[in-house]
C-alpha positions in Angstrom: 141.5 -164.2 93.4 141.0 -165.7 90.0 143.8 -165.9 87.5 142.4 -163.4 85.1 141.8 -160.9 88.0 145.4 -161.3 89.2 146.7 -160.9 85.6 144.6 -157.8 85.1 145.9 -156.3 88.4 149.4 -157.0 87.3 149.0 -155.7 83.8 147.4 -152.5 84.9 150.2 -152.0 87.5 152.8 -152.6 84.8 151.0 -150.0 82.6 150.4 -147.3 85.2 153.7 -147.3 87.1 155.9 -146.4 84.0 153.5 -143.7 83.1 153.6 -142.3 86.6 157.5 -142.5 86.5 157.5 -140.6 83.2 155.1 -137.9 84.4 157.1 -137.5 87.7 160.5 -137.5 86.1 162.8 -134.7 87.2 165.9 -134.1 85.2 169.3 -134.0 87.0 172.7 -133.1 85.6 173.6 -136.8 85.7 170.3 -137.8 84.0 169.0 -135.0 81.8 166.3 -137.0 80.0 164.0 -140.0 80.6 165.3 -143.3 79.3 163.2 -145.4 76.9 163.9 -148.5 79.1 161.5 -147.0 81.7 158.7 -148.0 79.3 159.6 -151.7 79.0 157.2 -152.7 81.9 154.5 -150.8 80.1 155.0 -153.0 77.0 154.8 -156.2 79.1 151.7 -154.8 80.8 150.0 -154.2 77.4 150.9 -157.8 76.3 149.5 -159.2 79.5 146.4 -157.1 79.2 145.9 -158.6 75.7 146.2 -162.1 77.2 143.6 -161.5 79.8 140.6 -162.5 77.6 142.2 -165.9 76.8 143.1 -166.4 80.5 139.5 -165.7 81.4 138.4 -168.3 78.9 140.9 -170.7 80.5 143.0 -171.1 77.4 146.1 -173.0 78.6 148.4 -171.7 75.9 147.6 -168.1 76.6 147.9 -168.7 80.4 151.4 -170.2 79.9 152.5 -167.3 77.7 151.2 -164.9 80.4 153.2 -166.7 83.1 156.4 -166.6 80.9 155.9 -162.8 80.3 155.2 -162.2 84.0 158.4 -164.1 85.0 160.5 -162.2 82.5 159.0 -158.9 83.8 159.8 -159.9 87.4 163.4 -160.8 86.5 163.8 -157.6 84.6 162.6 -155.5 87.5 165.5 -156.6 89.8 168.0 -154.3 88.2 165.9 -151.1 88.3 165.1 -151.9 91.9 168.8 -152.2 92.8 169.5 -148.9 91.0 166.6 -147.1 92.7 167.7 -148.3 96.1 171.3 -147.3 95.4 170.3 -143.9 94.2 167.9 -143.4 97.1 164.9 -142.7 94.9 162.0 -143.6 97.2 159.2 -143.1 94.8 160.9 -145.3 92.2 161.4 -148.0 94.8 157.7 -147.9 95.7 156.7 -148.1 92.0 159.0 -151.0 91.3 158.0 -152.9 94.4 154.3 -152.5 93.5 155.1 -154.0 90.1 157.0 -156.9 91.7 154.3 -157.6 94.3 151.5 -157.7 91.7 153.7 -160.0 89.6 154.3 -162.4 92.5 150.6 -162.4 93.2 149.9 -163.2 89.5 152.5 -166.0 89.4 151.2 -167.5 92.6 147.6 -167.4 91.3 148.7 -169.0 88.0 150.6 -171.8 89.8 147.6 -172.5 92.1 145.3 -172.7 89.1 147.7 -175.0 87.2 147.9 -177.3 90.2 144.1 -177.3 90.6 143.6 -178.1 86.9 146.0 -181.0 87.2 144.1 -182.3 90.3 140.8 -182.0 88.4 142.0 -184.3 85.6 
């Protein structure tokens, strides 16, 4: 998989999963309304989507920015995952795991491309 494809997959996942969570939200007495923080992955996804053109053109700066944003998103997803597991919210766990898996795929692809670029020098 090419880096821009992995980034595109990750960005689309980061955009779709929060929208799915928003549409599937069911209020409870403990949580009567949806939190804005649920949309943070969506913001990261949009930023990564905007980076995709530069990644496709092999712009090193844009690629490094995308890696940084992806790492921040991955680190940020650990707390919601813990909360979803603790609250036994199966659909939330699946959504968060999908975002984490696509993030790991993107990071792995970026690292491989950075190593290959270094070897080609």
